[in-house]
C-alpha positions as CSV (number, residue, x, y, z in Angstrom):
1,W,25.9,193.2,275.1
2,V,27.2,196.3,273.3
3,V,29.8,196.1,270.6
4,K,32.8,198.3,271.2
5,P,33.4,201.0,268.6
6,V,36.8,199.7,267.7
7,I,35.4,196.3,266.4
8,R,32.2,197.5,264.7
9,G,32.2,196.4,261.1
10,Q,35.1,194.0,261.8
11,D,32.9,190.8,261.8
12,A,35.0,189.1,259.2
13,K,38.2,189.6,261.3
14,V,36.9,188.6,264.8
15,F,37.5,185.2,266.4
16,I,36.0,184.1,269.7
17,L,37.9,181.9,272.1
18,D,35.1,179.9,273.7
19,F,35.7,176.8,275.9
20,F,32.4,175.2,275.1
21,G,31.5,176.7,271.8
22,F,28.2,176.3,269.9
23,H,26.5,179.6,269.8
24,K,26.6,182.4,267.3
25,L,27.5,185.8,268.7
26,R,25.2,188.3,267.1
27,N,23.2,191.4,267.7
28,K,21.7,194.0,265.3
29,S,25.1,195.2,264.1
30,F,27.5,192.3,264.7
31,N,27.6,188.6,263.7
32,V,30.4,186.2,264.3
33,P,29.6,182.7,262.7
34,E,30.0,179.5,264.5
35,K,33.1,178.5,262.6
36,R,35.0,181.4,264.1
37,F,34.4,180.2,267.6
38,L,37.7,178.5,268.6
39,T,37.3,175.8,271.2
40,A,39.6,173.7,273.5
41,Y,38.3,170.3,272.5
42,G,35.7,170.9,269.8
43,G,32.1,171.7,270.5
44,S,29.6,171.7,267.7
45,P,30.9,170.4,264.3
46,A,30.3,174.0,263.2
47,N,32.9,175.4,265.6
48,T,36.7,175.2,265.0
49,F,39.0,173.1,267.2
50,L,42.0,175.1,268.3
51,G,43.0,173.2,271.4
52,Y,46.5,173.6,272.9
53,Y,49.7,171.7,273.2
54,L,51.1,169.8,276.2
55,P,54.8,170.2,276.7
56,P,56.5,166.7,277.0
57,R,58.5,167.9,280.0
58,R,55.1,168.1,282.0
59,L,55.0,164.3,281.6
60,G,58.6,163.8,282.4
61,L,59.4,163.0,278.8
62,G,62.1,164.2,276.5
63,A,61.6,166.4,273.4
64,A,61.4,163.4,271.1
65,A,58.0,162.6,272.6
66,A,56.5,165.6,270.7
67,A,56.7,163.7,267.4
68,G,53.1,162.5,267.3
69,G,52.1,159.2,265.7
70,S,49.8,158.6,262.9
71,T,46.9,157.4,265.1
72,A,45.5,158.5,268.4
73,S,48.8,159.0,270.3
74,A,52.6,158.8,270.2
75,S,53.6,156.4,273.0
76,V,56.9,156.8,274.8
77,G,58.8,154.2,276.8
78,G,59.6,154.5,280.5
79,G,58.4,151.3,282.1
80,M,56.9,153.1,285.2
81,V,55.4,150.8,287.7
82,R,52.2,152.4,289.2
83,K,50.5,152.0,292.6
84,N,47.2,150.2,292.6
85,Q,45.3,153.4,293.5
86,G,43.0,155.8,291.8
87,I,42.4,159.5,291.9
88,I,39.0,161.3,292.4
89,W,38.7,164.2,290.1
90,G,36.9,166.9,292.1
91,K,38.6,169.7,294.0
92,D,35.4,171.5,295.0
93,P,33.3,169.7,297.6
94,K,30.2,170.6,295.6
95,H,31.3,168.1,292.9
96,Y,30.6,165.3,295.4
97,E,27.0,166.2,296.0
98,G,24.5,163.4,295.3
99,A,24.1,160.1,297.2
100,H,24.8,158.1,294.1
101,K,28.3,159.7,293.8
102,V,29.2,158.8,297.4
103,K,27.8,155.3,296.9
104,M,30.0,154.8,293.8
105,L,33.1,156.2,295.5
106,R,32.6,153.9,298.5
107,A,32.2,150.9,296.2
108,I,35.5,151.7,294.5
109,A,37.3,152.4,297.7
110,D,36.2,149.0,298.9
111,L,38.3,147.6,296.1
112,V,41.3,150.0,295.9
113,P,42.8,153.1,297.6
114,L,41.6,156.5,296.4
115,V,43.2,159.9,296.6
116,S,41.3,163.2,296.5
117,A,42.6,166.7,296.2
118,A,39.4,168.2,297.4
119,S,39.8,171.3,299.5
120,S,38.3,169.4,302.5
121,P,37.2,165.9,303.4
122,V,33.6,165.2,302.1
123,F,32.9,161.9,303.8
124,Q,35.0,159.3,305.7
125,H,36.2,155.9,304.3
126,P,39.3,154.1,305.5
127,N,40.6,153.7,302.0
128,I,40.2,157.3,300.8
129,Q,42.9,159.8,301.4
130,W,41.9,163.5,301.3
131,V,45.2,165.3,300.6
132,G,43.9,168.8,299.7
133,H,45.4,171.3,297.3
134,R,48.2,169.9,295.2
135,T,50.8,172.1,293.3
136,R,51.1,171.4,289.6
137,D,54.2,169.3,290.2
138,Q,52.5,167.3,293.0
139,W,49.4,166.8,290.8
140,N,51.5,165.6,287.9
141,Q,53.3,163.2,290.3
142,L,50.0,161.9,291.6
143,L,48.8,161.2,288.0
144,S,52.1,159.5,287.1
145,E,51.9,157.1,290.0
146,S,48.2,156.2,289.8
147,K,46.3,153.7,287.7
148,F,43.1,155.7,287.1
149,M,41.3,158.9,287.6
150,I,37.5,158.9,288.0
151,G,35.4,161.9,287.2
152,L,32.3,163.0,289.0
153,G,30.5,164.6,286.1
154,D,31.8,168.1,286.8
155,P,33.7,170.2,285.8
156,L,32.7,169.7,282.2
157,L,35.5,169.3,279.7
158,G,38.3,170.1,282.2
159,P,41.9,169.6,281.2
160,S,42.6,167.2,284.0
161,A,41.2,164.4,281.8
162,I,43.8,165.1,279.1
163,D,46.5,165.4,281.8
164,A,45.5,162.0,283.2
165,V,45.6,160.0,280.0
166,S,48.8,161.8,278.9
167,H,50.4,160.6,282.1
168,G,49.2,157.0,281.4
169,C,46.5,157.2,284.0
170,V,43.2,155.8,282.8
171,Y,40.4,158.3,282.8
172,I,37.0,156.9,283.9
173,N,34.6,159.2,282.2
174,P,31.0,159.7,283.5
175,V,28.2,159.4,281.0
176,Y,25.2,161.6,281.9
177,E,21.7,160.2,282.4
178,H,20.6,163.2,280.3
179,P,22.8,165.4,278.0
180,V,23.7,168.8,279.5
181,R,24.3,172.3,278.2
182,D,21.5,172.5,275.6
183,A,21.8,168.6,275.2
184,H,25.2,168.9,273.4
185,F,27.3,167.0,276.0
186,S,26.5,163.4,276.8
187,S,29.4,162.8,279.1
188,Q,31.9,164.8,281.2
189,H,34.5,164.8,278.5
190,P,33.2,163.9,275.0
191,Y,36.5,164.6,273.4
192,A,38.2,161.9,275.6
193,M,35.4,159.5,274.9
194,E,35.2,160.0,271.2
195,R,38.8,160.9,270.1
196,I,40.8,158.8,272.7
197,G,38.8,155.9,273.9
198,A,40.0,152.6,275.2
199,P,42.2,151.6,276.8
200,R,43.1,155.1,278.1
201,V,39.4,156.1,278.6
202,C,36.6,154.1,280.0
203,S,33.2,155.7,279.7
204,V,30.3,154.6,282.0
205,K,27.3,155.9,283.9
206,I,28.1,156.6,287.6
207,K,24.9,154.8,288.7
208,D,26.1,151.6,286.9
209,L,28.2,150.2,289.8
210,A,29.0,147.0,287.9
211,G,30.2,149.0,285.0
212,V,32.3,151.3,287.1
213,R,33.9,148.3,288.9
214,K,34.7,146.9,285.4
215,C,36.4,150.1,284.4
216,V,38.4,150.2,287.6
217,Q,39.5,146.5,287.3
218,G,40.5,147.1,283.7
219,A,42.6,150.1,284.7
220,L,44.2,148.1,287.6
221,A,45.2,145.4,285.0
222,L,47.2,147.9,282.9
223,N,50.4,149.7,283.3
224,L,50.2,152.5,280.7
225,E,53.2,154.6,279.7
226,P,53.0,158.4,279.5
227,T,52.2,159.6,276.0
228,V,51.9,162.9,274.1
229,L,48.4,162.7,272.4
230,E,48.7,163.5,268.8
231,D,46.3,166.5,268.9
232,F,48.3,168.0,271.8
233,T,51.8,167.9,270.3
234,E,53.3,171.3,269.6
235,E,53.5,170.4,265.9
236,A,49.8,169.6,265.5
237,Y,48.8,172.7,267.5
238,L,50.9,175.0,265.4
239,Q,49.4,173.4,262.2
240,R,46.0,174.3,263.5
241,V,47.0,177.8,264.4
242,K,48.5,178.4,260.9
243,A,45.5,177.0,259.1
244,I,43.0,179.0,261.2
245,F,44.8,182.3,260.9
246,D,46.1,181.7,257.4
247,L,49.8,182.1,258.4
């Protein structure tokens, strides 16, 4: 790529917003080091975690919910009773490709109803409801009334995983057989796996049907409340912004 004249010689002032991170941006006349790559969830340890904040109103919570706790999250009361149902995370039918994924989803649907917002039905099962596109409010409502959301391995690092756990919906996180994207990612959402963890996240290989069933059964036994994850409070986000840009 060609450096625009207006930023030539400004290497020390440039930041790169990069969802996945990792790589240095350099050519003969321009070099942006890894620490100036700002990522959504943290990529390489050499990158800088910027993230974002999740407004409590998106979760149906009051402003007091924004006061993050000292550990992984700041829980908020509500006592919501959820349906014994799960959500399939995958809007694009291509995310369902692979016989092992269909086998896994059928095994889950034999236990509990599933809902998918895929653009069109991918296969038939009496316990799977294909509801199509959801508005943001409809999607948030679905997360609020469901016990779990299961990923299919793609999209990598999507924000839906954070939305799910924030709504109190357990995220079942697929662990890859082999790491992807230059071997840097071992699961669909490493941040959720490493920074949130149980009971809100259950990481398992999709082909491990016994392990998947265990994650589902564990989620069905819970009734988690909505929560503002500490990293995604407005206060924590603004602290990162101020530190990064020396404000």
